[in-house]
C-alpha positions in Angstrom: 149.7 7.5 72.5 147.0 4.8 72.2 144.4 7.4 71.4 146.4 8.7 68.5 146.8 5.2 67.2 143.2 4.2 67.6 142.3 7.6 65.7 144.9 6.6 62.9 143.1 3.2 62.5 139.7 4.9 62.5 140.8 7.0 59.6 142.3 4.2 57.7 138.9 2.1 57.9 140.9 -1.2 58.3 139.6 -4.2 60.3 141.2 -4.7 63.7 140.8 -7.0 66.6 140.2 -5.3 69.9 140.7 -6.9 73.6 138.6 -5.4 76.1 140.5 -5.7 79.4 137.4 -5.1 81.7 135.5 -7.9 79.8 138.5 -10.2 79.2 137.2 -10.9 75.5 138.3 -10.1 72.1 136.2 -8.4 69.5 137.3 -9.7 66.0 137.0 -8.0 62.6 135.9 -4.9 64.0 136.0 -1.3 62.5 136.6 1.7 64.5 134.0 4.2 63.2 134.1 6.9 65.7 136.0 8.4 68.7 134.5 11.0 70.9 136.2 11.9 74.1 137.1 8.7 75.8 134.4 6.6 73.9 135.5 4.6 71.0 132.6 3.0 68.7 133.2 -0.2 67.2 131.2 -2.1 64.5 131.4 -5.7 64.0 129.4 -8.8 63.2 129.0 -12.2 64.9 128.1 -15.5 63.2 126.2 -18.0 65.6 124.8 -21.1 64.0 122.2 -19.8 61.4 122.1 -16.1 62.3 124.5 -13.2 61.6 124.2 -10.2 63.7 125.7 -6.7 63.3 126.7 -4.8 66.4 127.7 -1.5 67.2 129.5 -1.1 70.6 130.9 2.0 72.4 133.8 1.2 74.7 135.8 3.5 77.0 139.4 4.1 75.8 140.7 2.9 79.2 139.0 -0.5 78.7 141.0 -1.3 75.4 144.0 -3.5 76.4 145.3 -4.3 72.9 144.6 -3.6 69.2 145.8 -6.0 66.4 145.2 -5.9 62.7 146.1 -8.3 59.9 148.9 -7.1 57.6 148.6 -9.8 55.1 147.6 -13.4 54.4 148.9 -15.9 52.2 147.1 -19.3 51.3 148.7 -22.5 52.5 149.7 -25.1 50.2 151.5 -25.3 46.7 149.6 -22.2 45.3 151.3 -19.5 43.3 150.5 -16.1 44.7 148.8 -13.6 42.4 151.3 -10.8 41.3 150.7 -7.8 39.1 153.1 -7.1 36.4 153.7 -3.7 37.5 155.1 -4.7 40.8 158.7 -3.7 41.3 161.2 -6.6 41.1 162.7 -5.8 44.5 159.1 -6.4 46.1 158.2 -9.5 44.3 158.0 -12.7 46.4 160.5 -15.4 45.1 159.6 -18.9 44.5 162.1 -20.6 46.8 162.3 -23.8 44.6 162.8 -22.2 41.2 165.0 -19.3 42.3 167.4 -21.6 44.3 168.1 -23.8 41.4 170.3 -22.1 38.9 169.6 -24.7 36.1 
């Protein structure tokens, strides 16, 4: 099941966070670029002080303990979210202040 899900994430090309059980560490903002047998190839960047490094790492499928992916993000504060006009009414985010007051 995990192998199938990792293959799906590889095809989607979305960023994921991967927890490696054997090393007890997270790899954040990685892309799964290849799966061959039980080897999964991850590509990611690290930013330390004044240097950005790109990494490509092959890990065994059995060492992957968890995979997460960001579904959405919304800025904090009193910011009106951007919305296209062709978004169906049923899927629009409602402003809880203006929609709750029937003025």
